[in-house]
Each structure stands twice: as C-alpha cells, then as structure tokens.
N, CA, C and O atoms as CSV, one atom per row, in Angstrom:
chain,resi,resn,atom,element,x,y,z
A,1,UNK,N,N,9.279,15.440,-16.605
A,1,UNK,CA,C,10.246,16.364,-16.996
A,1,UNK,C,C,10.459,17.140,-15.962
A,1,UNK,O,O,9.615,17.818,-15.376
A,2,UNK,N,N,11.780,17.033,-15.688
A,2,UNK,CA,C,12.668,17.974,-14.579
A,2,UNK,C,C,13.670,19.047,-14.735
A,2,UNK,O,O,14.652,18.767,-15.421
A,3,UNK,N,N,13.587,20.307,-14.183
A,3,UNK,CA,C,14.712,21.445,-14.149
A,3,UNK,C,C,15.385,21.124,-12.915
A,3,UNK,O,O,14.702,20.475,-12.123
A,4,UNK,N,N,16.378,21.374,-12.611
A,4,UNK,CA,C,17.265,21.870,-11.679
A,4,UNK,C,C,17.839,23.321,-11.510
A,4,UNK,O,O,18.629,23.722,-12.365
A,5,UNK,N,N,17.534,24.029,-10.591
A,5,UNK,CA,C,17.634,25.340,-11.076
A,5,UNK,C,C,18.903,25.319,-9.575
A,5,UNK,O,O,18.935,24.368,-8.794
A,6,UNK,N,N,19.758,26.444,-9.453
A,6,UNK,CA,C,20.363,27.076,-8.516
A,6,UNK,C,C,20.168,27.053,-6.841
A,6,UNK,O,O,21.147,27.117,-6.097
A,7,UNK,N,N,18.504,26.935,-6.233
A,7,UNK,CA,C,18.502,26.836,-5.563
A,7,UNK,C,C,17.192,25.506,-5.299
A,7,UNK,O,O,16.696,24.965,-4.312
A,8,UNK,N,N,17.059,25.422,-6.495
A,8,UNK,CA,C,15.837,24.165,-6.186
A,8,UNK,C,C,15.553,23.202,-7.499
A,8,UNK,O,O,16.165,23.356,-8.557
A,9,UNK,N,N,14.367,22.007,-7.258
A,9,UNK,CA,C,14.407,21.478,-8.521
A,9,UNK,C,C,12.959,21.543,-8.650
A,9,UNK,O,O,12.256,21.867,-7.693
A,10,UNK,N,N,12.478,21.246,-9.807
A,10,UNK,CA,C,10.947,20.676,-9.986
A,10,UNK,C,C,11.103,19.177,-11.165
A,10,UNK,O,O,12.039,18.717,-11.819
A,11,UNK,N,N,9.303,18.702,-10.930
A,11,UNK,CA,C,9.853,18.049,-11.423
A,11,UNK,C,C,8.111,17.600,-11.853
A,11,UNK,O,O,7.229,17.748,-11.008
A,12,UNK,N,N,7.833,17.111,-13.100
A,12,UNK,CA,C,6.126,16.806,-13.340
A,12,UNK,C,C,6.417,15.660,-13.219
A,12,UNK,O,O,7.514,15.159,-13.467
A,13,UNK,N,N,4.969,14.860,-12.622
A,13,UNK,CA,C,4.725,13.121,-12.716
A,13,UNK,C,C,3.426,12.993,-13.167
A,13,UNK,O,O,2.372,13.512,-12.799
A,14,UNK,N,N,3.793,11.955,-14.305
A,14,UNK,CA,C,2.493,11.308,-14.816
A,14,UNK,C,C,2.130,10.084,-13.758
A,14,UNK,O,O,2.824,9.183,-13.286
A,15,UNK,N,N,0.433,10.527,-13.559
A,15,UNK,CA,C,0.391,9.219,-12.083
A,15,UNK,C,C,-0.728,8.209,-12.862
A,15,UNK,O,O,-1.723,8.732,-13.364
A,16,UNK,N,N,-0.570,7.048,-12.925
A,16,UNK,CA,C,-1.209,6.198,-13.527
A,16,UNK,C,C,-2.644,5.616,-12.435
A,16,UNK,O,O,-2.654,4.658,-11.662
A,17,UNK,N,N,-3.834,6.685,-12.776
A,17,UNK,CA,C,-4.869,6.666,-12.016
A,17,UNK,C,C,-5.397,4.976,-11.974
A,17,UNK,O,O,-5.638,4.408,-10.909
A,18,UNK,N,N,-5.480,4.538,-12.858
A,18,UNK,CA,C,-6.173,3.124,-12.555
A,18,UNK,C,C,-4.685,2.748,-11.628
A,18,UNK,O,O,-4.596,3.785,-10.971
A,19,UNK,N,N,-3.807,2.112,-11.316
A,19,UNK,CA,C,-3.052,1.812,-10.383
A,19,UNK,C,C,-3.063,2.085,-9.053
A,19,UNK,O,O,-3.155,1.111,-8.305
A,20,UNK,N,N,-2.978,3.371,-8.483
A,20,UNK,CA,C,-3.281,3.850,-7.698
A,20,UNK,C,C,-4.681,3.687,-6.783
A,20,UNK,O,O,-4.667,3.839,-5.562
A,21,UNK,N,N,-5.824,3.375,-7.501
A,21,UNK,CA,C,-7.255,3.037,-7.709
A,21,UNK,C,C,-7.977,4.150,-7.067
A,21,UNK,O,O,-8.873,4.067,-6.227
A,22,UNK,N,N,-7.273,5.560,-7.766
A,22,UNK,CA,C,-8.566,6.786,-7.150
A,22,UNK,C,C,-8.571,7.400,-8.673
A,22,UNK,O,O,-7.786,7.801,-9.531
A,23,UNK,N,N,-9.922,7.218,-8.451
A,23,UNK,CA,C,-10.564,8.521,-9.707
A,23,UNK,C,C,-10.576,10.111,-9.612
A,23,UNK,O,O,-11.087,10.705,-8.662
A,24,UNK,N,N,-10.020,10.681,-10.591
A,24,UNK,CA,C,-9.405,11.896,-10.627
A,24,UNK,C,C,-10.224,12.892,-10.720
A,24,UNK,O,O,-10.356,13.380,-11.843
A,25,UNK,N,N,-10.980,13.461,-9.614
A,25,UNK,CA,C,-11.979,14.253,-9.261
A,25,UNK,C,C,-11.533,15.577,-8.473
A,25,UNK,O,O,-10.781,15.653,-7.502
A,26,UNK,N,N,-11.991,16.274,-8.940
A,26,UNK,CA,C,-12.213,18.316,-8.202
A,26,UNK,C,C,-11.998,17.647,-6.929
A,26,UNK,O,O,-12.516,16.547,-6.741
A,27,UNK,N,N,-11.154,18.304,-5.874
A,27,UNK,CA,C,-11.477,17.983,-4.425
A,27,UNK,C,C,-10.764,16.925,-3.973
A,27,UNK,O,O,-10.434,17.156,-2.810
A,28,UNK,N,N,-10.391,15.927,-4.326
A,28,UNK,CA,C,-9.637,14.636,-4.315
A,28,UNK,C,C,-8.906,14.771,-3.365
A,28,UNK,O,O,-7.838,14.795,-3.977
A,29,UNK,N,N,-8.541,14.919,-1.968
A,29,UNK,CA,C,-7.003,15.204,-1.656
A,29,UNK,C,C,-6.292,13.350,-1.203
A,29,UNK,O,O,-6.796,12.343,-0.706
A,30,UNK,N,N,-5.197,13.644,-1.615
A,30,UNK,CA,C,-4.563,12.028,-1.667
A,30,UNK,C,C,-3.094,12.437,-1.108
A,30,UNK,O,O,-2.369,13.355,-1.493
A,31,UNK,N,N,-2.847,11.355,0.047
A,31,UNK,CA,C,-1.536,11.330,0.406
A,31,UNK,C,C,-0.377,11.225,0.311
A,31,UNK,O,O,-0.304,10.000,0.417
A,32,UNK,N,N,1.139,11.721,0.128
A,32,UNK,CA,C,2.255,11.867,-1.128
A,32,UNK,C,C,3.352,12.422,-0.338
A,32,UNK,O,O,3.685,13.166,0.584
A,33,UNK,N,N,3.720,11.591,-1.278
A,33,UNK,CA,C,5.440,11.807,-0.613
A,33,UNK,C,C,5.910,11.898,-2.013
A,33,UNK,O,O,5.294,11.210,-2.827
A,34,UNK,N,N,7.136,12.807,-2.542
A,34,UNK,CA,C,8.176,12.483,-3.665
A,34,UNK,C,C,9.580,12.514,-3.043
A,34,UNK,O,O,9.931,13.539,-2.459
A,35,UNK,N,N,10.362,11.517,-3.126
A,35,UNK,CA,C,11.476,11.783,-2.813
A,35,UNK,C,C,12.851,11.742,-3.907
A,35,UNK,O,O,12.604,11.150,-4.957
A,36,UNK,N,N,14.575,12.427,-3.746
A,36,UNK,CA,C,15.109,12.645,-4.583
A,36,UNK,C,C,15.936,12.263,-3.798
A,36,UNK,O,O,15.735,12.287,-2.584
A,37,UNK,N,N,17.407,11.689,-4.527
A,37,UNK,CA,C,18.284,11.801,-4.336
A,37,UNK,C,C,19.483,12.723,-3.914
A,37,UNK,O,O,19.876,12.089,-2.935
A,38,UNK,N,N,20.084,13.499,-3.985
A,38,UNK,CA,C,20.832,14.484,-3.475
A,38,UNK,C,C,22.660,14.236,-3.634
A,38,UNK,O,O,23.375,13.899,-2.691
A,39,UNK,N,N,23.064,14.456,-4.813
A,39,UNK,CA,C,24.825,14.362,-4.598
A,39,UNK,C,C,25.139,15.232,-2.887
A,39,UNK,O,O,25.905,14.712,-2.075
A,40,UNK,N,N,24.677,16.080,-2.695
A,40,UNK,CA,C,25.530,16.882,-1.406
A,40,UNK,C,C,24.815,16.571,-0.108
A,40,UNK,O,O,25.504,16.512,0.910
A,41,UNK,N,N,22.962,16.279,0.002
A,41,UNK,CA,C,22.543,16.056,1.214
A,41,UNK,C,C,21.610,14.490,0.905
A,41,UNK,O,O,20.532,14.217,1.434
A,42,UNK,N,N,22.187,13.827,0.154
A,42,UNK,CA,C,21.180,12.610,0.404
A,42,UNK,C,C,20.022,12.604,0.155
A,42,UNK,O,O,19.819,13.339,-0.811
A,43,UNK,N,N,18.754,11.962,0.679
A,43,UNK,CA,C,17.740,12.448,0.273
A,43,UNK,C,C,17.073,13.356,0.361
A,43,UNK,O,O,17.275,13.981,1.403
A,44,UNK,N,N,16.113,13.872,-0.454
A,44,UNK,CA,C,15.349,14.718,0.126
A,44,UNK,C,C,14.153,14.900,-0.181
A,44,UNK,O,O,14.108,14.526,-1.353
A,45,UNK,N,N,13.016,15.278,0.149
A,45,UNK,CA,C,11.893,14.560,0.027
A,45,UNK,C,C,11.314,16.336,0.251
A,45,UNK,O,O,12.014,17.297,0.572
A,46,UNK,N,N,9.788,16.316,-0.054
A,46,UNK,CA,C,8.875,16.933,-0.018
A,46,UNK,C,C,8.197,17.141,0.666
A,46,UNK,O,O,7.732,18.278,0.744
A,47,UNK,N,N,7.670,15.777,1.799
A,47,UNK,CA,C,7.401,15.951,3.506
A,47,UNK,C,C,8.426,15.326,3.673
A,47,UNK,O,O,9.235,14.661,3.027
A,48,UNK,N,N,8.104,15.915,5.398
A,48,UNK,CA,C,8.816,15.377,6.314
A,48,UNK,C,C,8.914,13.571,6.394
A,48,UNK,O,O,7.875,12.938,6.206
A,49,UNK,N,N,10.118,12.889,6.658
A,49,UNK,CA,C,10.179,11.718,6.342
A,49,UNK,C,C,10.522,11.337,8.098
A,49,UNK,O,O,10.139,10.439,8.848
A,50,UNK,N,N,11.185,12.199,8.215
A,50,UNK,CA,C,11.857,11.809,9.885
A,50,UNK,C,C,11.968,10.225,10.198
A,50,UNK,O,O,11.347,9.392,10.858
A,51,UNK,N,N,13.288,10.281,9.220
A,51,UNK,CA,C,14.494,8.888,8.692
A,51,UNK,C,C,13.975,7.722,8.113
A,51,UNK,O,O,14.573,6.670,7.887
A,52,UNK,N,N,12.522,8.078,7.840
A,52,UNK,CA,C,11.377,6.507,7.516
A,52,UNK,C,C,10.606,7.131,6.359
A,52,UNK,O,O,9.900,8.135,6.464
A,53,UNK,N,N,10.840,6.343,5.102
A,53,UNK,CA,C,9.646,7.409,3.804
A,53,UNK,C,C,8.234,5.940,4.030
A,53,UNK,O,O,7.442,5.608,3.148
A,54,UNK,N,N,8.324,5.305,5.513
A,54,UNK,CA,C,6.918,4.310,5.777
A,54,UNK,C,C,6.381,4.858,6.461
A,54,UNK,O,O,6.059,4.181,7.437
A,55,UNK,N,N,5.954,6.199,6.495
A,55,UNK,CA,C,5.400,7.303,8.016
A,55,UNK,C,C,4.306,7.779,6.297
A,55,UNK,O,O,4.756,8.254,5.254
A,56,UNK,N,N,2.859,7.411,6.624
A,56,UNK,CA,C,1.589,7.703,5.557
A,56,UNK,C,C,1.290,8.846,6.684
A,56,UNK,O,O,0.474,9.709,6.364
A,57,UNK,N,N,1.958,8.928,8.135
A,57,UNK,CA,C,1.003,10.203,8.923
A,57,UNK,C,C,1.705,11.552,8.719
A,57,UNK,O,O,1.152,12.591,9.078
A,58,UNK,N,N,3.310,11.545,7.960
A,58,UNK,CA,C,4.103,12.376,7.261
A,58,UNK,C,C,3.835,13.140,6.512
A,58,UNK,O,O,3.954,14.364,6.553
A,59,UNK,N,N,3.281,12.204,5.431
A,59,UNK,CA,C,3.024,12.664,3.870
A,59,UNK,C,C,2.220,14.077,4.028
A,59,UNK,O,O,1.504,14.497,4.937
A,60,UNK,N,N,2.665,14.702,2.651
A,60,UNK,CA,C,1.971,16.157,2.280
A,60,UNK,C,C,0.271,15.570,1.799
A,60,UNK,O,O,-0.205,14.443,1.937
A,61,UNK,N,N,-0.188,16.482,1.366
A,61,UNK,CA,C,-1.285,16.245,0.322
A,61,UNK,C,C,-1.033,16.735,-1.099
A,61,UNK,O,O,-0.113,17.515,-1.347
A,62,UNK,N,N,-1.781,16.311,-1.936
A,62,UNK,CA,C,-1.983,17.387,-2.907
A,62,UNK,C,C,-3.791,17.098,-3.302
A,62,UNK,O,O,-4.435,16.049,-3.331
A,63,UNK,N,N,-4.193,18.525,-3.564
A,63,UNK,CA,C,-5.520,18.018,-3.995
A,63,UNK,C,C,-5.769,18.686,-5.311
A,63,UNK,O,O,-5.422,19.784,-5.749
A,64,UNK,N,N,-6.471,17.703,-5.814
A,64,UNK,CA,C,-6.715,18.116,-7.528
A,64,UNK,C,C,-7.914,18.912,-7.608
A,64,UNK,O,O,-8.817,18.845,-6.775
A,65,UNK,N,N,-7.916,19.745,-8.723
A,65,UNK,CA,C,-8.616,20.636,-9.017
A,65,UNK,C,C,-9.253,20.489,-10.370
A,65,UNK,O,O,-10.011,21.362,-10.794
C-alpha cells in the first residue's frame, strides 16, 4: 500500500523472508534502502546513496520488533 501526501510519501512492503534468507526474530537488524522515482526530483531514497545504489555501507537499518 502507498500514500502520497503534500510533503511526504509512505509505503507498506511485504518482505519474503525466505528469499532474503532472514529469520524474522525480534532485535534482528537488516541493512535496507528503499528508492522511488519522483517526477520532480528524480530518484529519492530512504538512506543516502551518494550517486550509487550499490553502496551497502550507506544503507539505513531496519530493526525488527
């Protein structure tokens, strides 16, 4: 599900745990980035990419609860 507001966007994502080989247990941290294409600003991301999506050291983290 996605929602676009006046100055934000929000999305809900279903993650296939088996495909990314993670057992979803509380406290697990996962390096993660999410990108979208904005008609005005082109690419927007949750974590900084500094011009490349292939930089895991710049990813943000999800901590499972």
